[in-house]
C-alpha positions, 0 to 999 in steps of 0.5 A, a space after each residue: 587424384 588426378 596428377 597434373 602435366 605440364 604445360 602443352 604451350 610453354 612445357 614449363 609450368 604445371 596445366 592448371 586448365 583446358 581448352 574448353 574447344 579442344 581440352 588442350 592443357 594449359 597454365 596461364 591467359 598468356 598460354 590459352 591466348 597462346 594455344 587460340 592464336 598458334 592453334 587458330 582454336 576458337 575456344 568455346 565449344 558451341 552451346 548444347 540445348 539443355 531442353 533437347 528436342 522432344 522426338 515427334 510421336 507417329 503413333 497413338 500411345 497406349 497406357 494399357 494396349 487392351 483398353 481403346 479409352 486410354 488411348 490418346 490421339 497424336 492431336 492431343 499429345 501434341 495440346 499437351 506438348 504446346 500447353 503454356 499453361 502446362 508449362 508454368 505448371 512445370 515451372 514448379 520444383 516441387 511438382 517435377 519432383 513429385 512426377 519423377 516420383 511416380 515414374 519412378 514408383 513401382 506401384 504408380 496406382 498407389 502412387 497416383 492415388 497419393 498425389 490426388 491429395 497434393 493440390 498442385 498434382 490435382 492442378 496439373 492432372 485437371 489442366 491436362 484433361 482440360 487441354 485435350 478437352 476432357 476436363 470438368 469445363 470440357 464436359 
């Protein structure tokens, strides 16, 4: 249990809040306003992007270094990254959950086999293949 200290502004009351910019403890709106004025504190942390920028990929990615057919080009990776259809599919929470489960799975091949029974996953896999020019529409 956290023991609350005294307000750093008025030094009289128990602090209930912290300034979002500098973490100064204060007890009331009046003390918060005084703190902002006296310390020229903006009171707001800069907003952080909840979706950090993904690093650029500078080399081919491979699932199996021994097999060239498993390699995907940077162009294909960029096409996957910018696909509106894939982004729309990834808005589905069930799809995101099953992709996370697959990522954590110790036996990915078996897990993948089971996921091919999930219609949303099949739709996702088909869209990935279509995006890189290997789907049913591109044969």
